[in-house]
N, C-alpha and C positions, 0 to 999 in steps of 0.2 A: 237447711240453713242457706239463705241467699248470700252470694258473694258480695263483698263490699264493693261499692263503686270506686272507680279509680281515684276520685278526689280524697277518699278516706284511706287509701293504702299507705302504709308507712314508707319512709324514704327508701329503705332497702328493697322493699317489694317493687317500688317504681323503677329502681335501677335494674332489678331482675327482669321486669317486663321489657325494658328497653334493650337489654342484652339479648333476650330471646328473639325480639323483633329484628334486631340487627343480624343475628345469626341465621334467620330464616330468609334466605335469598336464593334466587335461581342463578346458577353460574353456567355459562356456556362450556360444554366439555372441551377440554384441550385435545387437539388432534394427536393421535399416537405417533410415536417415532417409527417411521416406515423405512428408515435408512438401513440398507444392507451393505456391509463392507465386503467387497470382493476379496477372495483369498489370495489372488495373484493377478498379475497383469496378463493381457492377452498374448503378449510376446515374451519369449524367454530372454532373460538378460543374464549378466555375469554374476560372480559371487558377491556376497554381502561385503559392504565397506563402511567405514566410519564416515560421519558427517563432517563436511568441511564448509565452514561459514564463508571464508574468503575464497570461494570457488574459482574466481577469475585467475587466481595465481596458478591454477592447474595448467594454463596455457604456456607458462614459463616465458612470458613476454613482459619485460620490465616497463616498457612504455604503456602497455595496456594497464598494468597494475597501478602505475602512477596516475593515469587518467581517471581510473575508477576511484582512487583515494581522493583525488581533487574534487570529483563530483560529489562524493559523500560529505565533503566539508562545505561545499559552496552551492550545491544545487538548491534552487528555490523551493521545490516541492518537499525536499527533505527538511529544510529549515522550517517550512510552514507546518509540517507534520510534527516536528519536535516542539514547536511553539504551542501547538494544540495540546500536546501532552502536558506541558507546563500549565496550560489553562485548566485542564481537567484535574490536575493535581491540586490546584487552588480550589476548585469546586468541591473536591472531596474534603479538603480541610475545612471549608466553610460548613458543609453538611455535618461533619463530625463535631464541629464546634457548636452547632445548634442543639446537639444532644446534651450539652453540659448546662448546668444551672447558670442563669444570668445574675450578675451582681452589679448594681449601679449605686453610685454615691454622689452627693452634691453638697455644696455649702452656699447658703444665701445670706446676704447682709442687708439690713434695712435701717435707714437713718430717717428719723421723724422729728418734726417740730410741732408742739402743741402748746396751747395757752391754758394756764392753770385757771380753773374756775374760782379758786379761792383767792389767789393773789393777783391774777391777771397778768402774770409774767410768763414769758415763753419758756418752755421746757424742751430740751433736746434729748432724745433717746436713741440708742443704738441696740439693735437686736440681731444676733447671729443664729442661724438655724442650720443644722446638719441633718442630712437624710441618708438612709441606707435601705435599698430595696433589693430583694432577691426573688427569683421566680424559677420554677422548674416544672417542666411537663414530664410526668411519669409515663414512660413508654410501656404501658401495660400490654398492649397487643402487638408490639413490635413494628409499629408504623415507621418510626424514625430509624429503627435498626434495618428494616428492609430498604428504606431510602438510602442509607449508607451503603448497603450491599449493592444496590443498583448503581450508585455513584462509583464505587470501587470497580465494579465490572465494566462500567463505561470507560473508566480510566484505562483499564487493561485492554479494552477494545481499541482505544486510541493508541496505546503503545504498540499493539499488533499492527495497526494501520501505519504507524511510523516505520516499523520493520518491513511492511509490504512496500512502502515507498523506497526504502533502501534497496530492496531486492529488485524493484522495477527499474530504478535509475541505474543500478549496476548492470542489469541486463541490457538496458538501452544503450549504455555507453559501450559495452562490449560488442553489441550488434553493430552500432554505428562505426566503431573502430574497424571491425572486420570488413564491413561493407566499403569503407573508405579504402582499405587495402585492395579489395577486389576491383574498385574503380581505377586505382593506380595501375594495377596489373593489366586491366583492359586497355588503359592508355598506353602503357609500354608495348603491349602487343600490337596495338594499332600503329604506333610509330614504327615498330619493326616491320610490320606489313607494308606500311607506306614506303619505307626504304627499299624493300624487296620489289614492290611494284614500280618504283622509280627505275630500278635496274632493268626490269622487264620492259618498261616504256622505252628506255634507251636502246635495248636490243631490238624491239619491234620497229623503232624508227630506223635503225641501221639496216635491218632486214628489208624494210620498204625502200630505202634509198639505194640499196645494192640490187634491188629487183628480185629478192628471194621471197617476198610476201607482198600482199596487197595492202592498200591504204586502209581497208576495213579493219585488219588486224591491228594496225597502228592506232586507229581511232578507238577500238575496243580496249586496248591497253591503257590509253589515256583516260578513258571513262572510268576504268577500275581504279586508276591512280587517284582521280578526283573524288571518287566515292570514299576511298579510305581516308583521304585528306579531310573530307567533310565530317567524318566521325570524331575527329580530334576536338573541335570546339564543343560538341555535344557532351563528350566525356569530361572535358574541363569544367563545363557548367555544372554537371552532376557532382563533380568533386567539390566545387565551391559550395553547393547547396548542402552536401553532406558535412563538410567542415563547419559550416555555420550552425547546422542543427546540433552537431556534437559540441560545439563551443557553448551553446545555450545550456545544454545538459551539464556542462562543467561549471556553469555559473560565471562565464566570462563573456565578453563581447565577441561577436563573430570575427574569426581570424584564421589564418593558415595554421595547421597543426603539424607537428613533427611526426613523421612516419618511421617507426622502427623497422629494422630489417628482419627481425625474427618472425613476424607475422606471415611471411612467405612460406615458412616451413611448419606452420601450425597443422596439426592433425587431430581429429577427434579422439578423445580418450576412451578407453574400454568402459563399457557400461556395467555398473554394479547392480546388485539387487536391493531394492528398497521396498519393503512390504507396504501394501496400501494402507494398513492400519497406522503405520508410522507417519504417513502423509498428514494425518489429522493433527499431529503435533508439530510438524515442520513448516507447513504453509501458513504464512501470517494471515492471509485472508480467511482461512478456515478458523484460526484462533480468534480473529476479530468477530466473525459471525457467531462463534460459540459464546464469546463473552457478551455479545449483544443479546443473545438468547437468555443468558443468566440475568442480565440487567432487566430484561422484559419480565422475567419471572418475578424478580424482586419488586418491580414496579407494580405488578398485579397484586402481590401480597400486601404492599403498602396501601393500594387503593381499597382493598377489602378491609384492611384495618381501620381506614378512615370512617367506615360505617359504624364503628363501635364507639362507646363513650370514651371521653378523654379525661384524665385527672391532672389538675394543675395545682401545685403547691406554691404558696406565696408567703413572704415574710418581709416586714418593713419595720424600721425604727426611726425615731426623730428625737433630736436633742436641740433645745433652745436655751440660749444664755446670752447675757449682755457682754460677756468676755469671750474673745475668740479662742483663747487657749483652753478654755473649759470644754470646748467641743471635742478636743483631743484627749484631755485628761479624764473627763467624766464619762461614765457609761451612758448608754441610751436611756432616756427617761420615759419615752413613749415607744411602745413596740406592739406588734401584732403578728400572729402566725395563723395561717388558715389554708384552706384548700377548696377546690370546686370541682364538681363533676359535670361535664357538659356532654350531652348526647344529641346527635343530629336527628331532628324530627321533620321540620318543614323542608329541609334541603336534601332529603333522601333521594329524590328523583335525580337530582344532579349528581350526587355521589354514586348512585347505582349506574348512571350513564358513564361515569368515569371508570367504574369497574369494567363495564362492557368495552370501553375504549382500550383499557389496558389488556383485557383478554384478547381482543382482536390484534393488538400490537404484538402480544406474545406469540400468537399463532403465526403472524407474518414473519416474526424473527425465526420461528422454527422452520417454516417453509423456505426462507432464505438460506438458512444454515444447510438444509438438505440440498438445495440447488448448488450452493458453493462447493459442497463436498463432491457431488456428482460431476460438476464441471471440472473439478480438479482431477478426478479419475480419468475423465475423457481427455484432458490436456496431456496427461502423462502418457496415456496409451498412444495418442496421436504423435507425440514427440518421439517415443521409442520406435514406432513404426516408420516415421519419417527418416530417422537416422539409418535404419536398416535398408529401406528402399532406396534412399539417395546414395548410399554406399554401393549397392548393387548397380544402380544406374551409372555411377561414376566409373566403376570398373569396366563396364561395357563401352562407355564413351571413350575412355583412354585407349582401349584396344582399337576402336574405330579411328582415333586420331593417328595412331601408328600406321594403319593401313592407308589413310589418306595422304600422310606425309610421303610414303613410298610411292603412291600413285602420282603425286605432284613431281617427284624426282624423275619418274619415268616419262611423264608427259613433257617435262621441260627438256629432257634429253632428246626426245623424238622431235620436238619443235625446232631445237637448235640444229639438229642434223637434217632437217627438212623432210622427215617421215610423217609429220602430222601438222595440222593447222594450230594456230594459237588458241583456238576455241577449247581444245582439250586441256591445255595448261590453265586457261582462264577458269574453266569449271573446277579444276582441282584447287586452284587458289581460293576460289570462293568457298568451297566446301571446307578446306582446312581452316580458314579464318573463322568461319561460323562455328566449327567444332571447337576450336581453341577458345573462343569466347564462351561457349557453353561449358567447357571444362572449368574455366575460371569461376563462372557463376555457380556451377554445381558444387564446387569445393566450398565456396562461400555459403551456399545454402545448407551444406552439410554441417558446417560450423555453427551457423545460425540455429539449426535444429537442435544442436547440443546445448546451446545457450537457452533455447526454449525449454529443454528438459531440465536444465538447472533451475529455471524460474518455476516450472511446473512442480518440481520436487521441493520447492522452498529453499533451495541452496544446492551446493555441490557435494562432492564426495572426495575422500582421500584415495589416491591411487593405491591399489593393493601392493604390498611389498613383493619384490621379485626374489625368488629363491634360486640359488645356484647349486648344482650338484657337486658333491665332493669328488 
């Protein structure tokens, strides 16, 4: 028995053929998940501790806390990110609304003037017409549902991006505030050094005038005095630049900022242990990449569903009367209910291309997620190592500072008593000033490294409670 040609197939058979054709498609295989979560960090850290969202409060500096809170209220990047969240909330509502049946109603009125063929007199007529139409796309294959899933995941990605903006701005404000303090400390050190060198200059001049030293030592002392004096405008300009940058982060015009006194006593907090697996839930950029991957998966499913036939149900009703009140009191006199099944045939090449585009986009989201996670692991390891190495370097530098201070005292006494030239004291002054500047910068770098660790971990931690023996 020969098979019937397609034009003689029943309607159900034709639909079945289209379904089989739609399901027979070649999909590019999705790349497997190659992400390996490390069991621990490269360096050993302290005991486990609870998460602290307001990590900047751990520094116990009220001025810093106030500045961060101001930035979280007024920073333009944060406000933009929050506005983008509102936008995608509206997008999600619109997509979810498209899944519901549509209902439209309308009332038309017509006033006509005709001439009677029998009497030749004009006749005026008024006709009112009411319409009611409803339509509903049956989501058989989940195309609309997958679209809603993609929209919700995209919204969650935007919410994570807003959280990432909060973390970034808070970190930038804390870093800028501590750097500003470091510049003020360097300025105070330079002014104190300038005052010390002014005293040395007076002594060198007096020694030259009384014949105890040469003019060369006096000139060398004056050169060192001018060198220290020339550093003050440089530091003042750096302070102005830092204040302006910090003001913009705070959402205000560039201005001078109040400097609290507690920042001079800030010390890095003990490091707790946070497992790498917990990082996947804490870092907003990882959450954002993960939700983008979910959205790409749902978009791919929606693209595949668009290859399958769609079912649309429609209903309409019409009422026509010469009295307006009858449109409300009387039921619909004319109505129709029906449905249609549409399957893509001629546009399949474009739809298949859309599936390929969605597949490539999904794979790109997967690779981006893996990259973001690995980058996060690297940043945490770098920050932990930086804190430990900077602390070791600071300890050695502070020891060197004590030795150089003692050497300067000895050199100064030898010069005053005529046992050595001014060159010895001059070298000791230069060394001490350089080391003191390095100590200030190193302390600031140590605090900045801790802020980088806060950012890398997606937030801070609560200091473990101290226990006292009985």
